[in-house]
C-alpha positions in Angstrom: -69.3 65.1 -27.6 -66.2 63.4 -28.9 -65.7 62.9 -32.5 -63.6 59.9 -33.4 -61.7 60.6 -36.5 -60.2 57.1 -37.2 -60.4 53.6 -36.1 -57.1 51.9 -36.3 -57.1 48.2 -36.4 -54.6 45.4 -37.3 -51.5 47.4 -36.2 -50.5 44.9 -33.5 -52.4 46.8 -30.8 -55.9 45.5 -31.3 -58.6 48.0 -32.1 -57.7 51.7 -31.2 -59.8 54.8 -31.5 -58.1 58.2 -32.0 -59.6 61.6 -31.0 -58.6 63.5 -34.1 -56.8 63.2 -37.4 -54.0 60.7 -36.8 -50.7 62.5 -36.4 -47.4 60.9 -37.2 -46.5 59.1 -34.0 -44.3 56.0 -33.4 -46.8 53.8 -31.6 -44.5 50.9 -31.6 -41.8 53.0 -30.1 -44.1 54.1 -27.3 -45.0 50.4 -26.7 -41.4 49.6 -26.5 -40.7 52.2 -23.8 -43.8 51.0 -21.7 -41.8 47.7 -21.3 -38.5 49.2 -20.5 -37.0 47.8 -17.3 -36.7 50.5 -14.7 -33.9 49.1 -12.5 -31.1 50.9 -14.4 -32.8 54.3 -14.2 -32.3 56.9 -11.5 -35.2 56.5 -9.0 -37.1 59.2 -6.9 -39.6 58.2 -4.2 -42.3 60.9 -4.1 -45.0 60.9 -1.4 -48.5 61.2 -2.4 -50.2 64.1 -0.7 -53.7 63.6 -2.0 -54.4 59.8 -2.1 -57.6 58.7 -3.6 -58.1 55.8 -1.2 -58.1 55.3 2.5 -55.0 53.0 2.1 -53.0 55.6 0.7 -50.8 55.9 -2.4 -47.3 56.4 -3.8 -45.4 57.9 -6.7 -42.2 56.6 -8.3 -40.3 58.8 -10.7 -37.7 57.3 -13.0 -35.1 59.5 -14.9 -32.7 58.6 -17.7 -29.0 58.8 -16.9 -29.0 62.3 -18.5 -31.7 63.4 -16.1 -34.6 63.4 -18.5 -38.0 61.9 -17.4 -38.6 58.3 -18.4 -41.4 57.1 -16.3 -43.9 58.1 -13.6 -45.5 55.4 -11.7 -48.7 56.1 -9.5 -49.9 53.5 -7.0 -53.2 53.8 -5.3 -53.8 51.1 -2.7 -57.1 49.8 -1.5 -58.5 47.2 0.9 -59.8 45.1 -2.0 -57.3 45.9 -4.7 -54.7 48.3 -6.2 -54.5 50.7 -9.1 -51.0 51.1 -10.8 -50.5 53.8 -13.5 -47.3 53.7 -15.4 -46.6 56.6 -17.8 -43.5 56.3 -19.9 -42.4 59.4 -21.9 -40.5 59.8 -25.2 -41.3 63.5 -24.8 -43.6 65.5 -22.5 -46.4 65.2 -25.2 -45.7 61.7 -26.5 -46.2 59.0 -23.8 -48.0 55.8 -23.0 -49.9 55.0 -19.9 -50.3 51.4 -18.9 -53.3 51.3 -16.3 -53.3 48.0 -14.2 -56.2 47.2 -11.9 -55.5 44.5 -9.4 -58.3 42.8 -7.4 -57.5 40.8 -4.3 -59.2 37.4 -3.4 -60.0 38.8 0.1 -59.8 42.3 1.6 -56.4 42.9 3.1 -58.1 43.6 6.5 -59.1 40.0 6.7 -55.5 39.0 8.0 -55.1 36.3 5.3 -52.1 36.5 3.1 -52.9 38.8 0.1 -53.6 36.8 -3.0 -54.4 38.3 -6.4 -57.7 37.2 -7.9 -57.4 39.3 -11.0 -55.1 41.8 -12.7 -56.2 43.6 -15.9 -53.9 46.0 -17.8 -55.0 48.6 -20.4 -52.7 50.6 -22.7 -53.3 54.1 -23.8 -51.1 56.2 -26.2 -50.8 59.9 -26.2 -49.3 61.9 -29.1 -49.8 65.7 -28.6 -53.5 66.1 -28.6 -54.2 62.8 -30.2 -55.3 60.0 -27.8 -55.2 56.4 -28.9 -57.4 54.2 -26.7 -58.5 50.5 -26.9 -62.1 50.3 -27.6 -64.9 47.8 -27.8 -66.7 49.0 -30.8 -69.5 46.6 -30.4 -70.5 48.3 -27.3 -72.7 51.5 -27.8 -70.4 54.5 -27.0 -67.5 52.2 -26.7 -65.1 54.6 -28.6 -66.2 57.6 -26.5 -66.0 55.7 -23.2 -62.5 54.7 -24.1 -61.3 58.3 -24.9 -63.0 59.6 -21.8 -61.1 56.9 -19.7 -57.8 57.8 -21.3 -58.3 61.6 -20.7 -59.1 60.8 -17.0 -55.9 58.8 -16.7 -53.9 61.5 -18.3 -55.2 63.9 -15.7 -54.5 61.5 -12.9 -50.7 61.3 -14.1 -50.1 64.9 -15.3 -52.0 67.2 -13.0 -51.1 66.1 -9.4 -48.6 68.8 -7.8 -46.3 66.0 -6.7 -45.1 65.2 -10.2 -45.5 68.7 -11.7 -41.9 69.6 -11.3 -40.7 66.6 -13.3 -43.1 67.3 -16.1 -42.2 71.0 -16.1 -38.5 70.2 -16.3 -39.2 67.7 -19.2 -41.0 70.5 -21.2 -38.1 72.9 -20.5 -35.5 70.3 -21.5 -37.4 69.7 -24.8 -37.6 73.4 -25.5 -33.9 74.1 -24.9 -33.1 71.2 -27.2 -35.3 72.6 -29.9 -33.7 76.1 -29.7 
């Protein structure tokens, strides 16, 4: 069972729940990097070896000019929609994930031009072991469900072998700067 230590409201993010005592973390700074334009960054196409849908998936990795990790984008394509996860990093342990679920008006196999029926984005912030997740506190278990969703997304971004080298390098770069 997950203990929610603190509910944070009125900080410009709506209602957030945190998984443990709230650590010092620049939430506004994380939100800013989640909106950074990626065009000026170094781009790497990375094939997805284990797509979660029959339509496949793709990774895009963006590096700052100094070679440090800025953003990982994971796209999972489906017949009726698409899932886009964008993780933007201040450090390997401080990052924000914007999860966007897109639903099409008709399945892509219908032959009609693909039109978007709905697009919903949710923002999750990670600071070390603390997870900040948007929650509907009026729903029973809303906080716990939000935290579980955030942890699942974190695994979807950080664990796949295709992006592991970029995250490993980010941790090594931080360690060498700290020494």
